[in-house]
Kinemage of the C-alpha trace (Angstrom):
@kinemage 1
@onewidth
@group {chain A} dominant
@subgroup {mainchain}
@vectorlist {calphas} color= white
{ca met a 1} P -43.420 -5.449 23.612
{ca val a 2} L -42.794 -2.082 25.238
{ca tyr a 3} L -41.394 -1.864 28.664
{ca arg a 4} L -42.799 0.568 31.068
{ca thr a 5} L -39.523 1.219 33.541
{ca thr a 6} L -37.926 3.869 35.756
{ca leu a 7} L -35.827 6.240 34.409
{ca asp a 8} L -32.757 4.821 35.859
{ca asp a 9} L -33.442 1.190 34.888
{ca pro a 10} L -30.078 0.071 33.619
{ca gly a 11} L -31.674 -1.852 30.659
{ca arg a 12} L -33.119 1.465 29.369
{ca leu a 13} L -30.097 3.325 29.948
{ca ala a 14} L -27.914 0.695 28.114
{ca ala a 15} L -30.458 0.880 25.122
{ca leu a 16} L -30.253 4.712 24.849
{ca glu a 17} L -26.174 4.495 24.864
{ca arg a 18} L -26.380 1.961 22.013
{ca thr a 19} L -28.078 4.404 19.973
{ca glu a 20} L -25.087 6.806 20.328
{ca thr a 21} L -27.551 9.700 19.876
{ca leu a 22} L -25.793 11.827 22.214
{ca asp a 23} L -22.733 11.820 19.862
{ca asn a 24} L -24.660 13.082 17.317
{ca ile a 25} L -26.664 16.337 18.885
{ca gly a 26} L -27.854 18.410 16.283
{ca asp a 27} L -27.174 16.519 13.304
{ca ala a 28} L -28.873 17.565 9.907
{ca pro a 29} L -31.048 14.770 9.488
{ca phe a 30} L -32.534 15.142 13.181
{ca glu a 31} L -32.927 18.834 12.598
{ca arg a 32} L -34.732 18.354 9.533
{ca leu a 33} L -37.237 16.099 11.135
{ca val a 34} L -38.044 18.239 14.052
{ca glu a 35} L -38.707 21.441 11.748
{ca leu a 36} L -41.135 19.262 9.989
{ca ala a 37} L -42.612 18.303 13.250
{ca arg a 38} L -42.931 21.962 14.199
{ca gln a 39} L -44.563 22.850 10.513
{ca leu a 40} L -46.928 19.813 10.954
{ca thr a 41} L -48.351 20.700 14.086
{ca gln a 42} L -48.342 24.656 13.644
{ca ser a 43} L -46.418 24.848 16.776
{ca asp a 44} L -43.894 27.113 18.491
{ca val a 45} L -41.148 24.401 19.165
{ca ala a 46} L -40.369 20.912 18.375
{ca leu a 47} L -37.797 18.553 19.922
{ca ile a 48} L -36.448 15.280 19.569
{ca ser a 49} L -35.670 14.459 23.508
{ca met a 50} L -33.560 11.765 24.513
{ca val a 51} L -33.994 11.206 28.494
{ca gly a 52} L -31.496 9.929 30.684
{ca ala a 53} L -31.654 9.265 34.461
{ca asp a 54} L -31.317 12.946 35.709
{ca arg a 55} L -31.415 15.035 32.536
{ca gln a 56} L -32.859 15.065 29.096
{ca thr a 57} L -30.895 16.042 26.172
{ca phe a 58} L -32.483 17.640 22.731
{ca val a 59} L -30.400 15.856 19.722
{ca gly a 60} L -33.031 17.742 17.326
{ca gln a 61} L -34.821 21.242 18.113
{ca ala a 62} L -36.577 23.690 16.357
{ca gly a 63} L -37.889 26.915 17.671
{ca leu a 64} L -36.308 26.501 21.357
{ca pro a 65} L -35.142 29.742 23.180
{ca glu a 66} L -31.841 30.353 24.376
{ca pro a 67} L -30.056 29.368 26.456
{ca trp a 68} L -31.685 26.049 25.716
{ca ala a 69} L -31.160 25.985 21.735
{ca thr a 70} L -27.535 26.278 22.623
{ca ser a 71} L -27.106 24.152 25.779
{ca arg a 72} L -29.257 21.285 24.403
{ca thr a 73} L -30.295 20.017 27.789
{ca thr a 74} L -32.173 20.512 30.637
{ca pro a 75} L -32.377 18.844 34.079
{ca leu a 76} L -35.471 16.678 34.539
{ca ser a 77} L -36.930 19.261 36.470
{ca his a 78} L -37.786 21.129 33.415
{ca ser a 79} L -38.871 17.962 31.519
{ca phe a 80} L -42.258 16.887 30.030
{ca cys a 81} L -40.912 14.209 28.030
{ca gln a 82} L -39.776 12.334 31.182
{ca his a 83} L -43.428 11.355 31.757
{ca val a 84} L -43.663 9.950 28.194
{ca val a 85} L -40.898 7.693 28.771
{ca arg a 86} L -42.207 6.547 32.091
{ca arg a 87} L -45.989 6.072 30.755
{ca ala a 88} L -44.364 4.486 27.274
{ca asp a 89} L -47.371 6.170 25.929
{ca pro a 90} L -48.144 9.647 24.574
{ca leu a 91} L -48.512 12.704 26.860
{ca ile a 92} L -50.822 15.236 25.811
{ca val a 93} L -51.139 18.555 27.498
{ca arg a 94} L -53.954 21.191 26.619
{ca asp a 95} L -52.752 23.920 29.484
{ca ala a 96} L -49.707 22.683 31.709
{ca arg a 97} L -50.680 25.426 34.691
{ca gln a 98} L -54.048 23.250 34.886
{ca asp a 99} L -52.370 19.699 34.208
{ca pro a 100} L -51.804 18.001 37.634
{ca ile a 101} L -49.081 16.041 35.815
{ca val a 102} L -46.944 18.903 34.827
{ca arg a 103} L -48.243 21.947 36.510
{ca asp a 104} L -45.311 22.049 39.151
{ca asn a 105} L -42.662 21.380 36.255
{ca ala a 106} L -40.278 24.411 36.154
{ca ala a 107} L -40.440 24.103 32.113
{ca val a 108} L -43.580 25.881 32.573
{ca ala a 109} L -42.169 29.279 33.807
{ca asp a 110} L -39.019 29.177 32.327
{ca leu a 111} L -39.401 27.751 28.902
{ca asn a 112} L -43.081 28.954 28.461
{ca val a 113} L -44.123 25.191 28.165
{ca ile a 114} L -48.148 25.407 27.953
{ca ala a 115} L -49.258 23.099 25.611
{ca tyr a 116} L -47.370 19.568 24.867
{ca val a 117} L -47.747 16.849 22.742
{ca gly a 118} L -45.260 13.863 22.939
{ca val a 119} L -44.901 10.502 21.344
{ca pro a 120} L -42.464 7.793 22.792
{ca leu a 121} L -39.169 6.664 20.700
{ca val a 122} L -38.999 2.913 21.293
{ca thr a 123} L -36.105 0.918 20.108
{ca pro a 124} L -36.288 -2.208 18.650
{ca asp a 125} L -35.766 -3.908 22.134
{ca gly a 126} L -38.674 -2.400 23.650
{ca tyr a 127} L -37.052 0.394 25.573
{ca val a 128} L -38.725 3.748 25.672
{ca ile a 129} L -35.414 6.482 25.430
{ca gly a 130} L -37.059 9.597 24.786
{ca ser a 131} L -39.758 11.595 23.095
{ca leu a 132} L -40.684 13.496 19.864
{ca cys a 133} L -42.599 16.160 21.218
{ca ala a 134} L -44.521 19.516 19.961
{ca ile a 135} L -44.800 22.684 22.553
{ca asp a 136} L -46.966 25.731 22.339
{ca gly a 137} L -46.829 28.960 24.473
{ca lys a 138} L -50.226 29.083 24.597
{ca pro a 139} L -53.120 26.468 25.540
{ca arg a 140} L -54.433 24.402 22.391
{ca glu a 141} L -56.400 21.120 21.853
{ca trp a 142} L -54.161 18.599 20.104
{ca thr a 143} L -55.694 16.896 17.240
{ca asp a 144} L -55.493 13.251 16.224
{ca asp a 145} L -53.621 14.273 12.952
{ca asp a 146} L -51.200 16.240 15.468
{ca val a 147} L -50.616 12.922 17.233
{ca asn a 148} L -50.660 10.494 14.512
{ca gly a 149} L -48.099 12.881 12.273
{ca leu a 150} L -45.572 12.937 15.197
{ca arg a 151} L -45.882 9.144 15.334
{ca thr a 152} L -45.170 8.818 11.644
{ca leu a 153} L -41.918 11.473 12.304
{ca ala a 154} L -40.947 9.264 15.347
{ca ala a 155} L -40.744 5.950 13.483
{ca gln a 156} L -38.498 7.985 10.721
{ca val a 157} L -36.535 9.518 13.896
{ca leu a 158} L -35.801 5.479 14.726
{ca thr a 159} L -35.427 4.648 11.426
{ca glu a 160} L -32.428 7.267 10.989
{ca ile a 161} L -30.986 5.838 14.303
{ca ala a 162} L -31.174 2.018 12.962
{ca leu a 163} L -29.370 3.186 9.974
{ca arg a 164} L -26.508 4.700 12.006
{ca ser a 165} L -26.289 1.869 13.889
{ca glu a 166} L -26.059 -0.597 10.653
{ca leu a 167} L -23.371 1.846 9.264
{ca lys a 168} L -21.315 1.635 12.359
{ca ser a 169} L -21.532 -2.151 12.257
{ca arg a 170} L -20.711 -2.065 8.822
{ca arg a 171} L -17.552 -0.048 9.090
{ca ala a 172} L -16.430 -2.207 12.360
{ca ala a 173} L -16.927 -5.369 10.155
{ca glu a 174} L -14.868 -3.977 7.188
{ca his a 175} L -12.179 -2.734 9.432
{ca thr a 176} L -12.091 -6.233 10.980
{ca arg a 177} L -12.135 -7.882 7.343
{ca asp a 178} L -9.212 -5.214 6.601
{ca ile a 179} L -6.989 -6.703 9.494
{ca leu a 180} L -7.588 -10.317 8.570
{ca phe a 181} L -6.672 -9.697 4.714
{ca gly a 182} L -3.657 -7.726 6.050
{ca glu a 183} L -2.747 -10.911 8.041
{ca leu a 184} L -3.334 -13.256 4.941
{ca asn a 185} L -1.447 -10.811 2.482
{ca his a 186} L 1.611 -10.693 4.976
{ca arg a 187} L 1.746 -14.678 5.122
{ca val a 188} L 1.340 -14.883 1.361
{ca arg a 189} L 4.151 -12.593 0.831
{ca asn a 190} L 6.262 -14.278 3.343
{ca leu a 191} L 5.635 -17.588 1.252
{ca phe a 192} L 6.951 -15.830 -1.882
{ca thr a 193} L 9.829 -14.691 0.026
{ca leu a 194} L 10.559 -18.351 1.383
{ca val a 195} L 10.318 -19.998 -2.259
{ca leu a 196} L 12.393 -17.226 -3.762
{ca gly a 197} L 14.942 -17.725 -1.158
{ca leu a 198} L 14.754 -21.622 -1.911
{ca val a 199} L 15.422 -20.840 -5.355
{ca arg a 200} L 18.281 -18.699 -4.810
{ca ala a 201} L 19.861 -21.085 -2.021
{ca val a 202} L 20.372 -23.838 -4.582
{ca asp a 203} L 24.089 -23.805 -5.502
{ca ala a 204} L 24.277 -24.218 -8.899
{ca asp a 205} L 27.528 -24.294 -11.151
{ca asp a 206} L 26.128 -24.796 -14.493
{ca ala a 207} L 25.209 -21.721 -16.162
{ca ser a 208} L 22.058 -22.962 -17.511
{ca val a 209} L 20.776 -24.062 -14.022
{ca arg a 210} L 21.525 -20.228 -13.004
{ca ser a 211} L 19.694 -19.104 -16.156
{ca phe a 212} L 16.781 -20.743 -14.933
{ca gln a 213} L 17.017 -19.832 -11.427
{ca asp a 214} L 17.053 -16.222 -12.503
{ca glu a 215} L 14.114 -16.566 -14.954
{ca leu a 216} L 11.862 -18.474 -12.096
{ca ala a 217} L 12.911 -16.072 -9.558
{ca thr a 218} L 11.589 -13.112 -11.776
{ca arg a 219} L 8.234 -14.976 -12.477
{ca ile a 220} L 7.991 -15.149 -8.939
{ca lys a 221} L 8.470 -11.766 -8.469
{ca ala a 222} L 5.841 -10.868 -11.113
{ca leu a 223} L 3.350 -13.155 -9.337
{ca cys a 224} L 4.035 -11.520 -6.037
{ca leu a 225} L 3.352 -8.164 -7.590
{ca ala a 226} L 0.220 -9.635 -9.225
{ca his a 227} L -0.805 -10.507 -5.769
{ca asp a 228} L -0.013 -7.307 -4.198
{ca leu a 229} L -2.129 -5.447 -6.899
{ca val a 230} L -5.186 -7.720 -6.060
{ca phe a 231} L -4.962 -7.417 -2.335
{ca gln a 232} L -4.589 -3.578 -2.505
{ca asp a 233} L -7.897 -3.738 -4.575
{ca thr a 234} L -9.468 -6.076 -1.683
{ca leu a 235} L -8.438 -3.916 0.987
{ca asn a 236} L -8.930 -0.408 -0.248
{ca asp a 237} L -12.134 0.436 -2.663
{ca ala a 238} L -10.770 3.502 -3.695
{ca ala a 239} L -7.749 1.879 -5.171
{ca leu a 240} L -10.115 -0.500 -6.789
{ca gln a 241} L -10.538 1.935 -9.921
{ca ala a 242} L -6.737 1.863 -10.058
{ca ser a 243} L -4.893 -0.880 -9.063
{ca ala a 244} L -7.247 -3.340 -10.792
{ca asp a 245} L -6.895 -1.891 -13.994
{ca val a 246} L -4.933 -3.434 -16.631
{ca ser a 247} L -2.849 -0.502 -17.425
{ca val a 248} L -1.701 -0.354 -14.048
{ca leu a 249} L -0.532 -3.980 -13.967
{ca ala a 250} L 0.719 -3.660 -17.439
{ca asp a 251} L 3.175 -0.703 -16.332
{ca ser a 252} L 4.120 -2.278 -13.198
{ca ile a 253} L 5.570 -5.246 -15.107
{ca leu a 254} L 6.839 -3.765 -18.173
{ca leu a 255} L 8.262 -0.456 -17.312
{ca pro a 256} L 11.131 -1.730 -15.273
{ca leu a 257} L 12.472 -3.356 -18.547
{ca pro a 258} L 15.298 -1.367 -20.321
{ca gly a 259} L 13.822 -0.153 -23.874
{ca ser a 260} L 10.213 0.199 -21.963
{ca gln a 261} L 9.651 3.450 -23.559
{ca arg a 262} L 9.330 1.716 -27.107
{ca ile a 263} L 6.553 -0.345 -25.409
{ca ser a 264} L 3.091 1.467 -26.487
{ca arg a 265} L 0.042 0.477 -24.329
{ca lys a 266} L -3.568 1.230 -25.552
{ca gly a 267} L -6.856 -0.245 -23.917
{ca pro a 268} L -10.013 1.276 -22.035
{ca lys a 269} L -10.224 1.073 -18.255
{ca thr a 270} L -10.483 -2.355 -17.478
{ca arg a 271} L -10.711 -4.354 -13.988
{ca leu a 272} L -9.512 -7.326 -13.735
{ca ser a 273} L -10.812 -10.671 -11.607
{ca asp a 274} L -7.891 -12.115 -9.491
{ca arg a 275} L -7.361 -14.873 -11.637
{ca gln a 276} L -6.859 -12.603 -14.681
{ca ser a 277} L -4.582 -10.411 -12.391
{ca leu a 278} L -2.280 -13.457 -11.987
{ca tyr a 279} L -2.550 -14.639 -15.368
{ca ala a 280} L -1.907 -11.160 -17.208
{ca ala a 281} L 1.190 -10.814 -14.816
{ca leu a 282} L 2.873 -14.008 -16.353
{ca leu a 283} L 1.782 -13.276 -19.497
{ca phe a 284} L 3.210 -9.581 -19.680
{ca his a 285} L 6.304 -10.802 -18.006
{ca glu a 286} L 7.096 -13.676 -20.588
{ca leu a 287} L 6.327 -11.704 -23.261
{ca gly a 288} L 8.429 -8.724 -22.338
{ca thr a 289} L 11.577 -10.565 -21.145
{ca asn a 290} L 11.467 -12.610 -24.483
{ca ala a 291} L 11.043 -9.487 -26.399
{ca leu a 292} L 13.729 -7.890 -24.371
{ca lys a 293} L 16.103 -11.495 -24.870
{ca his a 294} L 15.278 -12.047 -28.451
{ca gly a 295} L 12.695 -9.793 -30.160
{ca ala a 296} L 12.059 -6.430 -30.594
{ca leu a 297} L 13.423 -4.626 -27.420
{ca ser a 298} L 16.820 -6.101 -28.098
{ca val a 299} L 17.578 -3.777 -30.672
{ca pro a 300} L 17.508 -0.065 -30.644
{ca asp a 301} L 14.850 0.296 -33.434
{ca gly a 302} L 12.366 -2.376 -32.306
{ca arg a 303} L 9.019 -1.505 -30.781
{ca val a 304} L 6.172 -3.247 -29.006
{ca his a 305} L 2.443 -2.416 -29.129
{ca leu a 306} L 0.150 -4.004 -26.542
{ca gln a 307} L -3.620 -3.504 -26.477
{ca trp a 308} L -6.489 -4.793 -24.620
{ca lys a 309} L -10.213 -4.834 -24.626
{ca arg a 310} L -12.926 -6.340 -22.722
{ca val a 311} L -15.238 -9.006 -24.485
{ca glu a 312} L -17.765 -10.147 -22.190
{ca asp a 313} L -16.341 -11.482 -19.448
{ca asp a 314} L -12.845 -11.809 -21.298
{ca leu a 315} L -9.861 -10.059 -21.209
{ca his a 316} L -8.654 -9.950 -25.042
{ca ile a 317} L -4.948 -9.278 -25.169
{ca asp a 318} L -3.087 -8.528 -28.582
{ca trp a 319} L 1.073 -8.315 -28.354
{ca thr a 320} L 2.859 -7.107 -31.676
{ca glu a 321} L 6.424 -6.788 -32.185
{ca glu a 322} L 8.161 -4.847 -34.927
{ca gly a 323} L 11.622 -4.103 -36.189
{ca gly a 324} L 13.238 -6.636 -34.122
{ca pro a 325} L 15.447 -9.617 -35.416
{ca glu a 326} L 13.697 -12.188 -37.137
{ca pro a 327} L 12.209 -14.450 -34.423
{ca leu a 328} L 13.587 -17.905 -33.784
{ca ser a 329} L 12.236 -20.985 -34.831
{ca pro a 330} L 9.574 -22.457 -32.729
{ca thr a 331} L 12.027 -25.412 -32.167
{ca gly a 332} L 14.325 -23.034 -30.773
{ca arg a 333} L 12.253 -21.116 -28.460
{ca gly a 334} L 12.538 -21.471 -24.854
{ca phe a 335} L 10.392 -22.267 -21.462
{ca gly a 336} L 9.029 -18.759 -21.662
{ca ile a 337} L 7.383 -19.231 -25.148
{ca asp a 338} L 5.841 -22.731 -23.676
{ca leu a 339} L 4.536 -20.611 -20.715
{ca ile a 340} L 2.971 -18.353 -22.971
{ca glu a 341} L 1.273 -21.056 -24.779
{ca val a 342} L -0.021 -22.699 -21.767
{ca leu a 343} L -1.411 -19.348 -20.439
{ca ser a 344} L -3.035 -18.876 -23.800
{ca ala a 345} L -4.255 -22.548 -24.018
{ca ser a 346} L -7.912 -22.132 -22.596
{ca ser a 347} L -8.419 -19.006 -24.719
{ca lys a 348} L -11.964 -19.069 -26.462
{ca arg a 349} L -11.010 -16.028 -28.852
{ca pro a 350} L -11.343 -17.263 -32.606
{ca asp a 351} L -8.711 -15.223 -34.001
{ca lys a 352} L -5.956 -16.375 -31.127
{ca met a 353} L -2.672 -17.050 -32.338
{ca leu a 354} L 1.082 -17.120 -31.300
{ca ala a 355} L 3.075 -16.565 -34.505
{ca phe a 356} L 6.779 -15.875 -35.207
{ca glu a 357} L 6.490 -13.854 -38.152
{ca pro a 358} L 9.458 -12.377 -39.885
{ca thr a 359} L 8.470 -9.001 -38.699
{ca gly a 360} L 8.131 -9.905 -34.932
{ca val a 361} L 6.115 -12.092 -32.789
{ca ile a 362} L 2.509 -11.697 -32.330
{ca cys a 363} L 0.372 -13.112 -29.490
{ca arg a 364} L -3.268 -12.760 -29.651
{ca thr a 365} L -4.958 -14.230 -26.691
{ca ser a 366} L -7.925 -13.728 -24.260
{ca leu a 367} L -7.848 -14.714 -20.273
{ca ser a 368} L -10.985 -15.710 -18.773
{ca ser a 369} L -12.222 -14.229 -15.623
{ca thr a 370} L -12.945 -17.625 -13.991
């Protein structure tokens, strides 16, 4: 349904305001469409005119003389398009000087509007907000092709307006999402801090308990770091290509370790799922701290080689130590190695292994994305 309303009808003016076209006067898409309309109709001037209660504004213009080309607006005393809005139908004028509807309009003398054809711009809710029109400075007969061509271009104008509205709505939704995710991230970090505080608050005289406290605290910090990277991903698409990468996570966990310059890291740029990020953070932390305490990083000449690759949806990880002391036997390993086995338990990799070779620890595993 198309409403025939007065120019000052509140519903129509609200519909015009919702399009926000008056904030985008002269944008390239509108300018291209009016130039196409001028060429299509072989006319002197083409306009996209948004009609308010007392003025019309040209959000797109081609061929308009000065000072109107710069000001982009006229009072309704100079508007033919107002009649398109009132009629909710095309207005076709062969010679304005002889036409009873517009012969007294000031645009005839001031803008040399003699021949005019305009088609309505109708919003999805049925309000006519303006007109796409073509103008000549001499009398002429407008053809059906002229009118139909303008109708087609008017539909394209409305499509452009709808796309802009959709883009704005999407950006608003993304902004709201970012606020919610930010609040959730803040709450989760507070939870990590609370748990860490509870661990530290336990008063323990036993050295083994204090050692367990320290190890548990570093694991919580590793999880917190992985969580931060995942949320940075979610909140910032630009960061998606960096913070989700395996190398960023590995560097964040391993570079703070003493002797980290002896850890080589090699693998393609690979994005991680949330699950893989959390598991990889724990895995890198356990392998790295174990190498520092008992393995290749505990001696000056030891080295570690970390490699990864994507195999379908799984992340294959190879950790190889060399040049360190001979690893402890499996019966002498601690909680960290047990945790590595737990993290690797679901690996479907055919050659997976956790071996304590004379040359050093070897861990081959994979992390599933789900």
